[in-house]
C-alpha positions as CSV (number, residue, x, y, z in Angstrom):
1,M,17.1,25.2,-31.7
2,S,13.6,23.9,-31.2
3,T,11.4,25.5,-28.6
4,P,9.8,23.3,-25.9
5,R,6.1,22.9,-26.6
6,I,3.2,23.4,-24.2
7,R,1.5,20.0,-24.6
8,T,-2.2,19.9,-24.7
9,T,-5.2,17.6,-24.6
10,H,-8.9,18.0,-23.6
11,A,-11.5,16.7,-21.2
12,G,-12.9,13.9,-23.3
13,S,-16.3,14.6,-24.7
14,L,-16.5,16.9,-27.7
15,P,-19.5,18.3,-29.6
16,R,-21.1,15.7,-31.8
17,T,-21.8,16.5,-35.4
18,T,-25.3,16.9,-36.7
19,A,-25.0,13.7,-38.7
20,L,-24.0,11.7,-35.6
21,V,-26.7,13.2,-33.4
22,E,-29.3,12.4,-36.0
23,A,-28.0,8.9,-36.5
24,N,-28.1,8.2,-32.8
25,R,-31.6,9.6,-32.6
26,A,-32.7,7.2,-35.3
27,R,-31.3,4.1,-33.6
28,R,-33.9,1.8,-32.1
29,E,-34.0,1.0,-28.4
30,A,-33.9,-2.5,-27.1
31,A,-36.7,-3.9,-24.9
32,D,-34.8,-2.9,-21.8
33,G,-35.2,0.8,-22.7
34,F,-31.6,1.9,-22.7
35,R,-29.6,-0.3,-25.0
36,L,-29.4,0.8,-28.7
37,D,-29.1,-1.3,-31.9
38,T,-26.4,-0.7,-34.4
39,S,-25.8,-1.3,-38.1
40,E,-23.0,-1.4,-40.6
41,E,-24.1,2.0,-41.9
42,F,-23.9,3.5,-38.4
43,A,-20.6,1.8,-37.6
44,Q,-19.1,3.3,-40.8
45,L,-20.5,6.8,-40.0
46,L,-19.1,6.6,-36.5
47,C,-15.6,5.5,-37.7
48,N,-15.6,8.4,-40.3
49,E,-16.6,10.9,-37.7
50,V,-13.9,9.9,-35.3
51,T,-11.3,10.0,-38.0
52,A,-12.3,13.5,-38.9
53,L,-12.4,14.6,-35.3
54,V,-8.9,13.3,-34.5
55,R,-7.6,15.1,-37.6
56,R,-9.1,18.3,-36.5
57,Q,-7.7,18.0,-33.0
58,V,-4.2,17.4,-34.4
59,D,-4.5,20.3,-36.8
60,L,-5.4,22.6,-33.9
61,G,-2.5,21.5,-31.8
62,I,-3.8,18.8,-29.5
63,C,-0.9,16.5,-28.5
64,A,-3.0,13.6,-27.1
65,P,-6.3,13.5,-29.0
66,G,-9.3,11.4,-28.0
67,D,-12.3,10.0,-29.8
68,G,-14.5,12.8,-28.4
69,E,-16.5,10.1,-26.6
70,Y,-18.3,9.7,-29.9
71,G,-19.0,6.0,-29.1
72,K,-21.0,7.2,-26.1
73,A,-24.3,7.9,-27.7
74,M,-25.9,11.3,-27.7
75,S,-29.2,11.9,-29.4
76,S,-29.2,15.7,-28.7
77,T,-26.6,18.3,-29.0
78,V,-26.4,18.9,-25.3
79,D,-26.3,15.9,-23.0
80,Y,-24.7,16.2,-19.6
81,G,-25.0,12.5,-18.9
82,A,-23.6,10.6,-21.9
83,W,-20.2,10.1,-20.2
84,W,-22.1,8.1,-17.5
85,S,-25.2,6.6,-19.2
86,Y,-23.1,4.8,-21.8
87,S,-22.2,2.3,-19.0
88,F,-25.9,1.2,-18.8
89,Q,-25.5,-0.4,-22.2
90,R,-22.3,-2.2,-21.2
91,L,-23.2,-3.7,-17.8
92,S,-25.5,-6.7,-17.2
93,G,-28.0,-7.0,-14.4
94,L,-29.6,-3.6,-14.9
95,Q,-33.3,-3.0,-15.4
96,L,-35.5,0.1,-15.6
97,T,-37.5,0.6,-12.4
98,D,-39.1,3.4,-10.4
99,G,-36.7,5.4,-8.3
100,G,-33.1,6.0,-9.0
101,P,-31.3,9.4,-8.9
102,F,-34.4,11.2,-10.0
103,G,-36.6,9.3,-7.5
104,S,-39.3,11.3,-5.7
105,T,-38.3,10.5,-2.1
106,P,-35.3,12.4,-0.8
107,I,-32.8,10.5,1.4
108,R,-31.4,11.9,4.6
109,S,-27.9,11.3,5.9
110,T,-27.0,11.2,9.6
111,P,-23.6,11.6,11.3
112,G,-21.5,8.5,10.5
113,N,-24.1,7.3,7.9
114,V,-23.6,9.2,4.7
115,R,-26.0,8.4,1.8
116,L,-26.7,10.0,-1.5
117,T,-30.0,11.7,-1.9
118,T,-31.9,12.2,-5.2
119,F,-30.8,14.7,-7.8
120,P,-33.8,17.1,-7.2
121,D,-32.8,17.2,-3.5
122,R,-29.2,18.3,-4.2
123,R,-28.3,21.2,-2.0
124,D,-27.4,23.5,-4.8
125,W,-30.7,22.8,-6.5
126,T,-32.7,23.4,-3.4
127,L,-30.8,26.6,-2.5
128,F,-31.5,28.0,-6.0
129,A,-34.7,26.2,-6.8
130,E,-36.2,29.2,-8.6
131,A,-33.2,29.6,-10.9
132,Y,-33.0,25.9,-11.6
133,G,-36.7,25.9,-12.5
134,D,-36.5,28.9,-14.8
135,P,-35.5,28.1,-18.4
136,D,-34.5,31.7,-18.9
137,S,-32.3,32.0,-15.8
138,G,-29.1,30.9,-17.5
139,V,-28.9,27.8,-15.3
140,S,-28.8,24.7,-17.4
141,I,-29.0,21.1,-16.5
142,G,-30.2,19.8,-19.9
143,K,-33.6,19.4,-21.4
144,E,-34.1,15.7,-21.0
145,A,-32.9,13.4,-18.2
146,P,-31.7,9.9,-19.3
147,L,-33.5,6.9,-18.0
148,F,-31.6,5.5,-15.0
149,P,-31.6,1.7,-14.4
150,T,-31.4,-0.2,-11.2
151,A,-29.2,-3.3,-10.5
152,T,-31.6,-6.2,-10.1
153,G,-29.1,-8.9,-10.8
154,P,-25.3,-9.6,-10.8
155,V,-23.5,-6.7,-12.5
156,T,-20.9,-7.9,-15.1
157,Y,-19.3,-6.4,-18.1
158,I,-20.9,-7.1,-21.4
159,G,-19.6,-4.2,-23.5
160,H,-16.7,-6.1,-25.1
161,D,-17.9,-5.4,-28.7
162,A,-18.7,-1.8,-28.0
163,I,-15.3,-1.0,-26.4
164,A,-13.5,-3.0,-29.2
165,S,-15.3,-0.8,-31.7
166,D,-14.4,2.4,-29.9
167,I,-10.7,1.3,-29.7
168,A,-10.6,0.3,-33.4
169,N,-12.1,3.7,-34.5
170,L,-9.6,5.7,-32.4
171,K,-6.6,3.7,-33.4
172,S,-7.5,3.9,-37.0
173,A,-8.0,7.7,-36.7
174,L,-4.6,8.1,-34.8
175,A,-2.8,6.1,-37.6
176,A,-4.4,8.3,-40.3
177,A,-3.3,11.4,-38.4
178,R,0.1,9.9,-37.8
179,V,-0.2,10.4,-34.0
180,E,1.1,7.8,-31.5
181,N,-0.6,8.7,-28.3
182,G,-4.4,9.0,-27.9
183,F,-6.7,8.6,-24.8
184,M,-10.0,7.1,-24.1
185,T,-12.3,7.7,-21.2
186,S,-13.9,5.1,-18.9
187,L,-16.2,5.4,-15.9
188,S,-15.1,4.8,-12.4
189,P,-16.8,2.2,-10.1
190,G,-17.9,5.0,-7.8
191,S,-19.7,6.8,-10.6
192,A,-21.0,3.7,-12.2
193,S,-22.7,2.7,-9.0
194,R,-24.7,5.9,-8.6
195,I,-27.9,4.1,-9.7
196,G,-30.5,2.1,-7.9
197,N,-29.6,-1.2,-6.2
198,E,-32.0,-4.0,-5.5
199,H,-29.6,-6.9,-5.8
200,Y,-26.6,-6.4,-3.5
201,A,-26.8,-6.5,0.2
202,T,-24.8,-3.3,0.8
203,E,-23.7,-0.3,-1.2
204,E,-20.0,-1.3,-0.7
205,E,-20.7,-4.7,-2.3
206,F,-22.3,-3.0,-5.2
207,I,-19.4,-0.7,-5.8
208,W,-16.9,-3.5,-5.7
209,A,-19.0,-5.4,-8.3
210,C,-18.9,-2.4,-10.5
211,A,-15.1,-2.4,-10.0
212,D,-14.8,-6.0,-11.2
213,A,-17.0,-5.1,-14.2
214,M,-15.3,-1.9,-15.3
215,R,-11.8,-3.4,-14.9
216,E,-12.4,-5.2,-18.2
217,E,-12.9,-1.9,-20.0
218,Y,-9.8,-0.4,-18.4
219,K,-7.7,-3.4,-19.4
220,A,-9.0,-3.3,-23.0
221,I,-8.1,0.4,-23.4
222,I,-4.6,0.0,-22.0
223,D,-3.9,-3.3,-23.8
224,A,-4.6,-1.4,-27.0
225,G,-1.8,1.0,-26.3
226,L,-4.1,4.0,-25.4
227,I,-4.0,6.3,-22.4
228,L,-6.8,5.4,-20.0
229,Q,-8.7,8.3,-18.5
230,I,-10.8,7.5,-15.5
231,D,-13.8,9.8,-15.3
232,D,-14.9,10.1,-11.7
233,P,-16.9,13.2,-10.7
234,S,-18.3,11.3,-7.8
235,I,-15.1,11.9,-5.7
236,A,-15.9,15.7,-5.6
237,E,-19.4,16.0,-6.7
238,N,-21.1,13.6,-4.4
239,W,-20.7,16.2,-1.7
240,D,-23.5,18.2,-3.1
241,Q,-25.8,15.2,-3.3
242,I,-25.7,14.5,0.5
243,N,-28.4,16.2,2.5
244,P,-27.9,17.6,5.1
245,E,-24.3,18.6,4.6
246,P,-22.0,16.1,6.3
247,T,-18.8,16.7,8.0
248,V,-15.7,16.6,5.9
249,E,-14.4,13.6,7.9
250,D,-17.6,11.7,7.2
251,Y,-17.5,12.5,3.6
252,L,-13.9,11.5,3.1
253,A,-14.7,8.2,4.8
254,F,-17.6,7.7,2.5
255,T,-15.3,8.5,-0.5
256,R,-12.6,6.2,0.7
257,I,-14.6,3.1,-0.3
258,R,-14.8,4.5,-3.8
259,V,-11.1,5.1,-4.0
260,E,-10.2,1.6,-2.7
261,A,-12.6,0.1,-5.3
262,L,-11.0,2.0,-8.1
263,N,-7.5,1.1,-7.0
264,Y,-8.7,-2.6,-6.9
265,A,-10.0,-2.2,-10.5
266,L,-6.7,-0.7,-11.6
267,R,-4.4,-3.2,-9.9
268,G,-1.4,-4.2,-11.9
269,L,-2.1,-1.8,-14.7
270,P,0.7,0.7,-15.7
271,Q,0.2,3.9,-13.8
272,D,2.0,5.9,-16.5
273,R,-0.8,5.1,-18.9
274,I,-3.6,6.1,-16.5
275,R,-4.9,9.6,-15.8
276,F,-7.6,10.4,-13.3
277,H,-10.1,13.2,-13.9
278,L,-11.7,15.0,-11.0
279,C,-14.4,17.6,-11.5
280,W,-17.4,19.1,-9.8
281,G,-19.8,18.4,-12.6
282,S,-20.4,20.4,-15.8
283,W,-23.9,21.6,-15.4
284,H,-24.3,25.3,-15.5
285,G,-25.4,26.4,-12.1
286,P,-24.3,28.4,-9.0
287,H,-22.1,25.5,-7.6
288,T,-22.0,27.2,-4.2
289,T,-22.1,23.8,-2.5
290,D,-19.0,22.5,-4.2
291,L,-16.5,21.1,-1.7
292,E,-13.2,22.9,-1.7
293,F,-10.3,21.2,-3.5
294,E,-8.0,21.5,-0.4
295,Y,-10.1,18.8,1.3
296,L,-10.0,16.4,-1.7
297,V,-6.5,16.7,-3.0
298,E,-4.8,14.1,-0.7
299,T,-7.6,11.6,-1.4
300,M,-7.2,12.2,-5.2
301,L,-3.5,11.5,-4.9
302,D,-4.2,8.2,-3.2
303,I,-5.6,7.0,-6.5
304,D,-3.2,4.7,-8.5
305,A,-2.8,6.9,-11.5
306,G,0.2,8.5,-13.1
307,S,-1.5,11.9,-13.6
308,Y,-4.4,13.8,-12.2
309,S,-6.5,16.3,-14.0
310,F,-8.9,18.8,-12.4
311,E,-10.7,22.1,-13.2
312,A,-8.4,25.1,-12.9
313,A,-10.2,27.7,-14.9
314,N,-13.7,27.4,-13.4
315,V,-14.6,30.6,-11.6
316,R,-15.6,28.6,-8.6
317,H,-12.2,26.8,-8.4
318,E,-9.6,28.7,-10.3
319,H,-8.2,30.3,-7.2
320,E,-7.4,26.8,-5.8
321,W,-4.1,26.6,-7.8
322,R,-2.7,27.7,-4.5
323,V,-3.4,24.3,-3.0
324,W,-0.3,23.1,-4.9
325,E,1.9,25.6,-2.9
326,D,1.5,23.3,0.1
327,V,0.8,19.9,-1.3
328,K,3.8,17.8,-2.4
329,L,3.2,15.8,-5.6
330,P,4.6,12.2,-5.2
331,D,7.6,11.3,-7.2
332,G,6.9,10.3,-10.8
333,K,3.4,11.8,-10.8
334,Q,2.0,14.6,-12.9
335,I,-0.8,17.1,-12.4
336,V,-2.8,18.2,-15.4
337,P,-4.7,21.4,-14.7
338,G,-7.5,22.5,-17.0
339,V,-6.7,26.0,-18.2
340,I,-9.7,26.7,-20.4
341,S,-13.1,26.4,-18.8
342,H,-16.3,24.6,-19.9
343,A,-18.4,26.8,-17.6
344,T,-18.6,30.0,-19.8
345,N,-19.5,30.8,-23.4
346,V,-17.0,33.7,-23.3
347,V,-13.8,32.7,-25.1
348,E,-11.0,33.3,-22.7
349,H,-8.3,35.7,-24.0
350,P,-4.9,34.0,-24.7
351,E,-3.3,36.3,-22.2
352,L,-5.6,35.0,-19.5
353,V,-4.9,31.4,-20.5
354,A,-1.2,32.2,-20.4
355,D,-1.5,33.6,-16.9
356,R,-3.1,30.3,-15.8
357,I,-0.4,28.3,-17.4
358,E,2.4,30.4,-15.8
359,R,1.0,29.8,-12.3
360,F,1.5,26.1,-12.6
361,A,4.7,26.3,-14.6
362,N,6.2,28.5,-11.9
363,L,5.3,25.9,-9.3
364,A,7.2,23.3,-11.4
365,R,10.5,25.1,-11.0
366,P,13.1,23.4,-8.8
367,G,12.7,24.3,-5.2
368,V,9.1,25.4,-5.6
369,G,5.9,23.6,-4.7
370,P,5.1,20.2,-6.1
371,G,7.9,20.3,-8.7
372,T,10.5,20.2,-6.0
373,A,11.0,16.4,-6.2
374,Q,10.7,16.2,-10.0
375,P,10.8,19.4,-12.0
376,G,8.7,19.6,-15.1
377,V,5.8,17.3,-14.1
378,L,3.1,19.9,-14.8
379,H,1.4,19.8,-18.2
380,P,-1.3,22.4,-18.7
381,S,-4.2,21.3,-20.9
382,T,-7.4,22.2,-22.5
383,P,-10.2,22.3,-21.7
384,D,-9.8,20.2,-18.6
385,E,-6.7,18.0,-18.5
386,A,-3.9,15.9,-20.0
387,P,-0.7,14.1,-19.5
388,C,1.6,14.1,-22.5
389,P,4.6,11.9,-21.9
390,N,8.1,13.5,-22.0
391,G,6.8,17.0,-22.1
392,I,9.2,19.2,-20.1
393,P,8.3,22.9,-19.4
394,P,11.0,25.3,-20.4
395,K,13.4,26.7,-17.8
396,N,11.9,30.2,-18.2
397,P,8.1,29.6,-18.7
398,R,7.4,33.3,-18.7
399,R,9.7,33.7,-21.7
400,R,8.2,30.7,-23.4
401,I,4.7,31.9,-23.1
402,R,5.7,35.4,-24.3
403,R,7.1,33.8,-27.4
404,A,3.8,32.0,-27.9
405,R,1.9,35.3,-27.4
406,G,4.2,37.0,-29.9
407,A,3.5,34.3,-32.5
408,G,-0.2,34.7,-31.8
409,R,0.1,38.5,-32.5
410,R,2.1,38.1,-35.7
411,R,-0.3,35.5,-37.2
412,R,-3.7,35.9,-35.6
413,R,-4.9,32.6,-37.2
414,D,-2.1,30.7,-35.6
415,L,-3.3,30.8,-32.0
416,P,-1.0,29.3,-29.2
417,A,-1.5,25.6,-28.8
418,F,-3.1,26.1,-25.4
419,E,-6.0,28.2,-26.7
420,L,-8.5,25.9,-28.4
421,P,-11.8,27.6,-28.0
422,H,-13.2,25.5,-30.9
423,L,-13.0,22.3,-28.9
424,P,-15.1,22.9,-25.8
425,A,-16.0,20.0,-23.5
426,V,-19.6,19.0,-23.4
427,R,-19.6,16.7,-20.4
428,G,-20.2,16.5,-16.7
429,T,-22.6,15.1,-14.3
430,R,-26.2,14.8,-15.1
431,P,-27.7,16.9,-12.2
């Protein structure tokens, strides 16, 4: 009798190879300062790298592999912003100007009027200014900040060739690895609009323009038969970029516009092919100003996706698995907790990862927590998320994980599928 498998995936961005980093570094910038040229040689290299990456994921036990965001250019081995800055090359109406997220003038919010301030004015940065400014402190926000554009004209989607290339590379790689399901990430309207705006009359108008633009990328990914992952740290992480700290009520009202714009962009698309990713940013810092998950979970569930991924192994948020003791998951939905953290260079022990999985698996039992309406909707993942269709947790998750542990002891090289320390996520919000 076959044993039910713990299905796995990952957060999206994976370490680039040396060859790919060097090739991206050698690409010429266009006159606008952020678009990059391409060539047949680069296109072939990218295709080959994605094929090798997908094969490695499959060999290590990943059920729903991705392209590692290899089509989102990185010219250094650590880049906290590639998941976001790729959109600058795929949207029209953008121009490099002074100001933007790294502008020198902080912005102050008032009750009922929430506005994002600059990155250097983030509350975690200012509380721990000495640590953020000390290269030896262990706090890391990357060595170089990308150039951020400003919307100076109508924003429309012009990335059709780029997304077509990304899709072709991933589908070719999936076919070579004989895997049916793969996923691809795409930026949310709320995160895409966190740049300067000199064209639209209001912030809300700008966000909705980004929704119209990004919808084209969402449709392309789903039409290709792939799982669409919406990357949207702005839902949680904007909280730290508001100074002074707002009330939770004001913040959720501020966030509601971003949720409505995203749902507008997703309208009519099959929810069972959409997963939403929420995180508090991947930069290595104290994160003492992160907003607690309990205030965000209902807003997250209002997003029209079939599954929801979130950090569940981060030392700042691991304890928040208890939120799901009180929150009812809507029928037909899945949650996809991340059980291996990006926020440490210590490889978590398989026993610790198993404990994290058991917490959520126990909640999926009939009559307990969010699994009451539909048992078996929880699919733990690595490092940060993943829905895998038709995966049903075993009736006795503790026994299942013990079997996996036993297999790991007998053959130390055959680690349980949920322990994949060799595929860490290198992603998050550019602080």
